[in-house]
C-alpha positions in Angstrom: 9.7 -135.7 -110.9 10.2 -133.5 -107.9 12.6 -134.1 -105.0 10.7 -136.3 -102.6 11.4 -137.7 -99.1 8.7 -139.2 -96.9 8.3 -141.9 -94.3 5.3 -144.0 -93.2 4.7 -146.3 -90.3 3.3 -149.6 -91.4 1.6 -150.0 -88.0 -0.4 -146.9 -88.7 -0.9 -146.5 -92.4 1.1 -146.7 -95.6 -1.6 -144.7 -97.4 -0.8 -141.1 -98.5 -2.3 -138.5 -96.1 -5.2 -137.6 -98.5 -7.0 -140.8 -97.5 -7.2 -139.7 -93.9 -8.1 -136.1 -94.9 -11.0 -137.1 -97.2 -12.4 -139.5 -94.6 -12.5 -136.6 -92.0 -14.4 -134.2 -94.3 -17.8 -133.2 -92.9 -20.8 -134.0 -95.0 -21.7 -130.3 -95.4 -18.6 -129.8 -97.7 -19.5 -132.7 -100.0 -21.8 -131.8 -102.9 -21.8 -135.0 -105.0 -25.5 -135.6 -104.6 -26.2 -132.0 -105.9 -24.7 -132.7 -109.3 -26.4 -134.2 -112.3 -25.6 -137.0 -112.6 -24.8 -137.5 -108.9 -21.2 -138.1 -107.9 -20.0 -140.7 -105.5 -18.4 -139.6 -102.2 -14.8 -138.4 -102.8 -13.5 -141.2 -100.5 -15.3 -143.8 -102.7 -13.8 -142.2 -105.8 -10.3 -142.3 -104.4 -10.7 -145.9 -103.1 -11.9 -147.3 -106.4 -9.2 -145.5 -108.5 -6.5 -146.7 -106.1 -7.8 -150.3 -106.1 -7.5 -150.3 -109.9 -3.9 -149.1 -109.8 -3.0 -151.6 -107.0 -4.6 -154.5 -108.9 -2.6 -153.5 -112.0 0.7 -153.4 -110.1 0.0 -156.9 -108.7 -0.7 -158.2 -112.2 2.5 -156.7 -113.7 4.6 -158.2 -110.9 2.9 -161.5 -111.4 3.6 -161.4 -115.2 7.3 -160.5 -114.5 7.5 -163.5 -112.1 5.9 -165.8 -114.7 8.4 -164.7 -117.3 11.4 -165.5 -115.1 10.3 -169.1 -114.7 9.1 -169.6 -118.3 11.2 -172.3 -120.1 9.8 -173.0 -123.5 9.7 -170.4 -126.3 5.9 -170.6 -126.3 5.7 -170.0 -122.6 8.0 -167.0 -122.9 6.1 -165.5 -125.7 2.8 -165.9 -123.7 4.4 -164.4 -120.6 5.8 -161.5 -122.6 2.4 -160.9 -124.2 0.6 -160.8 -120.8 3.3 -158.6 -119.3 2.9 -156.0 -122.1 -0.9 -156.0 -121.9 -0.8 -155.6 -118.1 1.8 -152.8 -118.3 -0.3 -150.9 -120.9 -3.3 -151.4 -118.5 -1.3 -150.0 -115.6 -0.5 -146.8 -117.6 -4.2 -146.6 -118.5 -5.2 -146.7 -114.8 -2.7 -143.9 -114.0 -4.3 -141.9 -116.8 -7.8 -142.6 -115.2 -6.5 -141.8 -111.7 -5.7 -138.2 -112.7 -9.2 -137.9 -114.2 -10.7 -139.2 -110.9 -8.7 -136.5 -109.0 -10.6 -133.8 -110.9 -13.8 -135.7 -110.2 -13.0 -135.6 -106.4 -12.6 -131.8 -106.8 -16.0 -131.5 -108.5 -17.6 -133.5 -105.7 -16.3 -130.8 -103.3 -17.6 -128.0 -105.5 -21.2 -126.7 -105.1 -23.2 -126.2 -108.3 -23.3 -122.4 -108.9 -26.4 -120.6 -109.8 -26.4 -120.2 -112.7 -24.3 -123.1 -113.8 -22.0 -121.7 -116.5 -21.2 -125.1 -117.9 -24.4 -127.1 -117.9 -24.1 -130.5 -119.5 -20.3 -130.2 -119.7 -18.9 -133.8 -119.6 -15.2 -132.9 -119.1 -14.8 -132.3 -115.4 -11.7 -130.1 -115.8 -13.6 -127.8 -118.2 -16.7 -127.7 -115.9 -14.5 -126.6 -113.0 -12.7 -123.9 -115.0 -15.8 -122.5 -116.6 -17.5 -122.1 -113.2 -14.5 -120.2 -111.8 -13.0 -122.9 -109.6 -9.2 -122.6 -109.5 -8.7 -126.0 -108.0 -8.5 -127.6 -111.5 -5.6 -125.5 -112.7 -4.0 -125.7 -109.3 -3.9 -129.5 -109.5 -2.5 -129.4 -113.0 0.2 -127.0 -112.1 1.3 -129.3 -109.3 1.3 -132.5 -111.4 1.9 -131.5 -115.0 5.2 -133.3 -115.3 3.6 -136.6 -114.1 0.6 -136.1 -116.4 2.9 -135.4 -119.4 5.0 -138.5 -118.6 1.9 -140.7 -118.4 0.5 -139.1 -121.6 3.6 -140.0 -123.5 2.6 -143.6 -123.2 -1.2 -143.6 -123.0 -1.5 -141.3 -126.0 0.7 -143.6 -128.1 -1.2 -146.7 -127.0 -4.7 -145.3 -127.3 -4.6 -142.9 -130.2 -1.7 -144.0 -132.3 -2.4 -147.7 -132.2 1.1 -148.4 -131.1 2.1 -151.0 -128.5 4.7 -151.8 -125.9 7.5 -154.0 -127.0 9.7 -156.2 -124.8 13.4 -155.8 -124.3 15.8 -157.7 -122.1 19.4 -156.8 -121.2 21.9 -159.3 -120.0 24.8 -158.1 -117.9 26.8 -161.1 -116.9 24.4 -163.2 -114.9 22.0 -160.3 -114.3 18.9 -160.1 -116.5 17.0 -156.8 -116.6 13.6 -156.7 -118.4 12.1 -153.6 -119.8 10.0 -152.2 -122.6 9.9 -149.6 -125.4 7.6 -148.1 -128.0 9.2 -148.1 -131.4 8.0 -144.6 -132.4 8.7 -143.0 -129.0 12.1 -141.5 -129.1 14.4 -140.5 -126.2 14.3 -136.8 -127.1 10.5 -136.8 -126.5 10.9 -138.2 -123.0 14.0 -136.6 -121.7 12.1 -133.7 -120.1 9.8 -136.1 -118.2 11.8 -139.3 -117.7 14.6 -137.6 -115.8 17.1 -140.5 -115.6 17.7 -139.8 -119.3 20.4 -137.2 -120.0 19.1 -134.2 -121.9 21.1 -134.9 -125.1 18.4 -134.9 -127.7 18.8 -138.5 -128.5 16.7 -139.6 -131.4 17.0 -143.3 -130.7 14.3 -145.5 -129.2 14.4 -145.5 -125.5 14.4 -148.7 -123.4 13.0 -148.4 -119.9 13.5 -151.1 -117.2 10.5 -152.3 -115.3 12.5 -151.9 -112.1 12.9 -148.2 -112.7 9.5 -147.4 -114.2 7.4 -149.3 -111.6 9.2 -147.4 -108.8 8.6 -144.1 -110.6 4.9 -144.9 -111.0 4.7 -145.8 -107.3 6.4 -142.5 -106.5 4.0 -140.7 -108.9 1.0 -142.2 -107.1 2.2 -140.7 -103.8 3.0 -137.3 -105.5 -0.5 -137.2 -107.1 -2.1 -138.0 -103.8 0.0 -135.3 -102.0 -1.0 -132.8 -104.7 -4.7 -133.5 -104.5 -4.5 -133.2 -100.7 -2.9 -129.8 -100.9 -5.4 -128.7 -103.5 -8.4 -129.9 -101.5 -7.2 -128.0 -98.4 -6.7 -124.8 -100.5 -10.1 -125.3 -102.1 -11.8 -125.6 -98.7 -10.1 -122.5 -97.5 -11.3 -120.6 -100.6 -14.9 -121.8 -100.4 -15.4 -122.0 -96.6 -12.7 -119.8 -95.1 -11.5 -122.6 -92.9 -8.1 -124.2 -92.5 -8.9 -127.9 -92.5 -6.3 -130.0 -90.6 -8.4 -132.8 -89.2 -7.3 -136.4 -90.0 -9.1 -139.7 -89.4 -6.4 -142.3 -90.1 -7.4 -144.9 -92.7 -5.3 -148.1 -92.4 -3.9 -149.5 -95.6 -5.3 -152.9 -96.8 -3.5 -156.1 -97.5 -3.2 -155.6 -101.3 -1.6 -152.2 -100.8 0.9 -153.7 -98.4 1.5 -156.5 -101.0 2.5 -154.0 -103.7 4.7 -152.1 -101.3 6.5 -155.3 -100.3 6.9 -156.3 -104.0 8.4 -152.9 -104.7 10.8 -153.1 -101.7 11.9 -156.7 -102.5 12.6 -156.1 -106.2 16.3 -155.7 -106.9 17.7 -152.4 -107.8 19.1 -153.4 -111.2 18.4 -150.8 -113.9 19.6 -149.8 -117.3 22.9 -147.8 -117.2 21.5 -144.3 -117.5 18.7 -145.0 -115.0 21.3 -145.1 -112.2 21.6 -141.3 -112.6 18.2 -140.8 -111.0 16.0 -143.4 -109.5 13.3 -143.7 -106.8 14.3 -145.6 -103.7 11.7 -147.5 -101.7 12.7 -149.4 -98.6 11.3 -150.7 -95.3 13.4 -150.9 -92.2 11.5 -152.4 -89.3 8.1 -150.7 -89.4 9.2 -147.6 -91.4 8.6 -147.3 -95.1 10.8 -144.7 -96.8 10.1 -143.3 -100.3 12.7 -140.9 -101.7 13.9 -139.4 -105.0 16.3 -138.9 -106.6 19.1 -141.4 -105.8 22.3 -141.9 -107.7 24.8 -144.7 -107.7 27.4 -146.3 -109.9 26.5 -149.1 -112.3 26.9 -152.3 -110.3 27.7 -154.6 -113.3 30.8 -154.4 -115.6 31.3 -155.3 -119.2 29.2 -155.1 -122.4 25.5 -155.5 -122.4 23.7 -158.1 -124.5 20.3 -156.8 -125.7 17.4 -158.7 -127.1 13.9 -157.6 -128.1 10.8 -159.7 -128.6 8.1 -158.2 -130.8 4.6 -159.1 -129.7 3.1 -159.5 -133.1 5.0 -162.7 -134.0 7.3 -163.4 -131.0 10.3 -162.6 -133.2 13.4 -162.2 -131.1 16.6 -160.4 -132.3 19.8 -159.0 -130.9 20.2 -155.3 -131.7 22.0 -152.1 -130.6 18.8 -150.1 -129.9 17.2 -149.0 -127.6 19.6 -146.5 -126.3 21.2 -147.7 -123.1 23.7 -144.9 -122.4 
């Protein structure tokens, strides 16, 4: 993750600036209907991909809330199962969001004559083979985020692995999280920056409080990156510096996720206090910043339990690595 500091006025919009930039694009720079098959307007692509992410965030927070109030073992197992499924879906939507960003770039790229990649289904490859630098430009700005998401989605999609639930008790504080048994800390230390780069070979536990904030920050960073790439792409194609904005007001569900994020307590696993994303609202101003550091706010030993989704088996153990 990169150093990040931005503020937004909730009376205007909480959306990243790319929403307003895309809305202001003139029709003459949009080529979606020239492609085969035709592409939707870049604003429609962005809106749909964002709606999927927002819906997933809401479902994850709902599942976390249901788990907190579950009493019986059966209810807890059911809540954990739902939470793991919705979290995996959220990672999947972030994976798709990156693909949709490339699709936005293709919709802003005229079909050359001749088309050097006719029938190419991979958007990234089509852009590259036709000489458009916007594809590699976007990747260079977002590769750390894409690698972080890939660490999870590749395991879940291609290795038939799954998210497992872990909970840490620190006095009266309960911190829920997840891990993948085959995903070790040394594989994630370059991308999940709260983790010290010590080459740990243990399984890594990640708190929902930390990861959800990092994913929210990632959404803003991806949007900022695609905005910069679009402007550079327009300058290259049309020789014009495009600065026009047509402010798009956030909707209620976007505000709901923002408030869920702001209102969730900043209780993380010990090493996650080294670097975490801070999201806060004071009055009408939303502030998103990274990284932050603070001392661990709870003393004493941690009690760790995992619940495995296959059979609901719960055990106390020393892994994952909690620093």
